[in-house]
C-alpha positions in Angstrom: 107.7 87.5 84.8 108.8 89.4 87.6 106.9 92.4 89.3 107.8 96.1 88.5 108.8 96.2 92.1 111.2 93.0 92.1 112.9 94.4 88.9 113.7 97.5 90.7 115.0 96.2 93.7 117.2 93.8 91.5 118.1 97.0 89.9 119.3 98.8 93.5 121.2 95.4 94.6 123.2 95.6 91.1 124.2 99.2 92.1 124.9 98.7 95.7 127.5 95.8 94.5 129.2 97.8 91.3 129.2 101.1 93.7 127.8 102.9 90.7 124.6 104.1 90.6 122.1 102.6 88.0 119.8 105.2 86.4 118.3 104.6 82.8 116.6 107.4 81.3 113.0 106.3 81.8 110.1 107.5 83.9 110.0 103.5 85.3 113.5 103.0 86.3 114.0 106.8 87.4 111.3 106.8 90.0 111.8 105.4 93.4 113.1 101.9 94.1 109.8 101.0 95.7 107.5 101.3 93.2 105.8 104.3 94.6 105.8 108.2 94.2 109.0 109.5 96.3 109.7 112.7 98.2 112.8 115.0 96.6 114.8 117.2 98.3 114.4 120.5 97.2 118.0 122.6 97.8 116.2 125.9 97.0 117.5 128.7 100.2 118.2 125.8 102.6 122.1 125.0 100.9 122.8 128.2 100.1 125.3 128.4 103.0 128.4 129.5 104.0 131.0 126.5 104.8 131.8 126.3 108.4 127.8 127.6 109.8 125.8 126.2 111.8 123.3 126.2 108.3 126.1 124.1 106.8 126.4 121.6 109.3 122.5 121.4 109.1 122.6 121.1 106.0 124.9 118.0 105.9 122.9 116.4 108.5 119.8 117.0 106.6 121.3 115.4 103.0 123.0 112.7 105.4 119.4 111.8 107.0 118.0 111.8 103.7 119.9 109.2 101.6 120.0 107.0 104.7 116.3 107.1 105.4 115.6 106.2 101.4 115.6 109.4 99.5 117.5 109.7 96.5 116.3 112.7 94.1 117.7 116.1 95.1 116.8 119.4 93.2 119.1 121.8 92.5 119.6 125.1 89.9 122.8 127.7 88.7 119.8 130.2 90.4 120.4 128.7 94.1 123.8 129.9 94.8 126.5 127.3 96.1 123.5 124.7 96.6 125.1 122.7 94.4 128.4 123.0 95.4 127.3 122.4 98.9 126.1 118.8 98.4 128.9 117.7 95.9 131.3 119.0 99.4 129.1 116.7 101.2 128.6 113.7 99.3 132.4 113.1 97.8 133.6 111.0 100.4 130.2 109.3 101.2 129.3 105.6 99.8 125.6 106.9 100.3 125.9 109.7 98.0 126.4 106.8 94.7 122.8 106.1 95.6 121.6 109.8 95.0 119.9 110.5 91.7 121.1 114.1 90.4 118.6 116.6 89.0 119.2 120.2 88.3 119.0 123.2 86.1 119.9 125.6 83.0 119.5 128.8 84.0 121.1 130.7 81.3 121.0 132.9 78.1 122.7 131.6 74.9 124.3 128.2 74.1 127.9 129.2 75.6 126.6 130.3 78.8 124.5 126.8 79.3 127.2 124.7 77.8 129.4 126.3 80.5 126.8 126.5 83.4 126.5 122.7 82.4 129.8 121.6 82.8 129.7 123.7 86.1 127.0 121.6 87.8 128.6 118.4 86.2 131.8 119.5 88.4 129.8 120.7 91.4 128.0 117.1 91.8 131.0 114.9 90.5 128.5 113.5 88.3 129.3 112.4 85.1 126.0 112.3 83.2 124.2 114.1 85.6 120.7 112.0 85.9 118.4 115.0 85.2 118.8 118.5 83.5 115.8 121.0 83.5 115.5 124.2 81.6 114.6 126.6 84.4 111.7 128.4 84.3 111.7 128.0 80.4 114.4 130.6 80.5 116.0 130.8 76.8 113.7 127.5 76.3 115.1 126.7 72.2 118.3 127.2 72.8 118.6 125.7 76.4 116.9 122.7 75.1 119.5 122.3 72.1 122.5 122.7 74.5 120.8 119.3 77.0 119.9 117.3 73.5 124.0 117.9 72.4 124.8 116.7 75.9 122.8 113.8 76.3 123.9 112.3 73.0 127.1 113.1 73.9 126.7 111.0 77.4 126.6 114.1 80.2 122.9 114.0 80.8 121.1 111.2 80.9 117.4 112.7 81.2 116.2 116.3 80.0 113.4 118.2 81.3 111.5 121.8 81.8 110.4 123.4 84.7 108.7 126.0 86.4 107.0 127.1 89.0 104.1 129.5 88.3 100.6 128.2 87.2 100.3 130.9 84.3 103.1 128.6 82.7 101.3 125.9 82.2 100.2 126.2 79.0 103.5 126.9 77.9 104.8 124.0 79.8 102.0 122.0 77.7 103.2 123.4 74.3 106.2 122.2 74.8 105.6 118.9 75.6 103.7 119.0 72.4 106.7 119.9 70.3 109.6 118.4 72.6 110.5 115.0 73.4 110.9 115.5 77.0 111.9 113.0 79.5 111.0 115.2 82.7 108.2 118.0 83.6 108.3 120.1 86.4 105.5 122.3 87.7 103.6 123.5 90.9 101.1 122.0 92.4 99.5 121.7 95.8 95.7 122.1 97.0 95.8 125.8 96.9 97.6 125.9 93.3 95.9 122.6 91.5 95.2 124.3 88.2 97.7 121.9 86.5 95.4 119.2 87.4 92.9 119.4 84.6 95.3 119.5 81.8 99.0 119.5 82.3 99.4 116.5 84.7 97.2 114.2 82.3 99.4 115.1 79.5 102.7 114.3 81.2 101.5 111.2 82.5 100.0 110.1 78.8 103.5 110.9 77.5 105.3 109.1 79.9 107.2 111.9 81.1 108.4 111.9 84.8 106.4 114.3 86.6 108.2 116.2 89.4 106.1 118.6 91.8 107.4 122.1 93.1 105.5 124.1 96.1 103.9 121.2 97.6 102.8 123.8 100.3 102.3 126.9 98.3 106.1 128.3 99.4 104.2 128.2 103.0 100.8 129.6 102.3 99.1 126.1 103.3 100.6 126.1 106.6 99.2 130.2 106.9 96.0 128.7 106.2 95.8 126.0 108.6 97.8 128.0 111.4 95.9 127.3 114.7 93.6 124.5 113.2 93.6 120.8 114.3 93.2 118.1 111.5 90.0 117.4 110.9 88.6 114.2 112.1 88.5 112.1 108.9 92.0 113.0 108.7 93.0 111.7 112.3 90.9 108.3 111.4 92.9 108.0 108.2 96.4 108.0 110.8 97.7 111.2 109.8 100.0 113.1 112.3 100.3 116.4 110.9 99.4 119.2 108.6 102.9 118.2 106.3 101.5 114.8 106.1 98.1 116.3 105.1 99.1 118.0 102.2 102.2 115.9 101.1 99.8 112.8 100.7 97.5 114.8 98.8 100.1 115.7 96.2 101.8 111.9 96.3 98.4 110.4 96.0 97.5 111.8 91.8 98.3 109.1 89.9 100.8 111.0 87.3 103.3 112.3 90.2 106.6 110.7 90.6 108.2 112.7 93.5 107.1 115.8 95.3 109.9 118.0 96.0 110.4 119.5 99.9 112.5 122.1 100.9 113.8 121.7 104.5 117.1 122.4 106.9 115.7 120.1 109.4 116.6 116.6 109.5 113.9 115.7 111.5 111.5 116.9 108.7 112.6 115.1 106.1 112.5 111.7 107.2 109.0 112.5 108.4 108.6 113.3 104.9 109.8 110.1 103.7 107.6 108.6 105.5 104.6 109.9 103.9 105.9 108.6 100.7 105.3 104.8 102.0 101.8 105.4 103.6 98.9 103.9 101.0 97.3 106.2 98.3 94.3 107.7 98.9 91.0 107.7 96.8 90.0 110.7 94.8 86.8 111.1 96.9 88.9 111.3 100.2 91.4 114.1 98.4 88.6 115.9 97.1 87.1 116.3 100.8 90.8 117.2 102.0 90.8 120.1 99.4 87.8 121.6 99.9 88.4 121.6 103.3 91.6 123.1 103.7 89.6 126.1 100.7 86.7 126.5 103.0 89.1 127.8 105.8 
């Protein structure tokens, strides 16, 4: 029997030959072709930019570097202004755009508004079906999940899920998972926001859903915590080169995590982040030591 790595590599080769993305609505086939957890690109703030501006050009360079360095999943939302439009404008005339996994969200109230947002996101990305659509922050959850289930049945969406960025929503997310057959869950998780670890992350893993992590740097609070601090000796002995690597490897080494979403408009930073996903997984004892060191600062 071929290994999962060999199967995914074969699927990737087939996708390249057909010039269409091969993405199935299962966790095993939606994660990185390498079989490892991967780093995704979040579009919040950095891609809500005006055409022709320096920020717009930087967004295009970042997206190109992400795709050409092996990145796949990008994460957007109608809440993020023109971010989805920006990506669509950059990828329409490229070959590497076909390799991207388009994850977005519904942020609406009422079925009609949700359906309109879904059509808009499909048009912005130029992708039908969209790979993953999540109910943003559980907003109007029941109605929007109904919209997404209908779209999935009609072939407009491959995977459906729910997302939130605050720890106080974890119980609600876990309750949703008990009631609904979700393909994916997105939640905040970091050394400073570890609350999902005890109950929510194992529940996502046990259900077989794809797990996406946001706020890997606690919205920058982790970098503030270590400002002026050098990496501890045990981290440098493990080959770590930066605090960003320290924080991301901690997240990516959790067995339930499939994608760690980071937001940047700097091509060099995204290339460094993608490299981190190829490094060895850290054991539980090392992760505990890393967390204790930072929390004690």
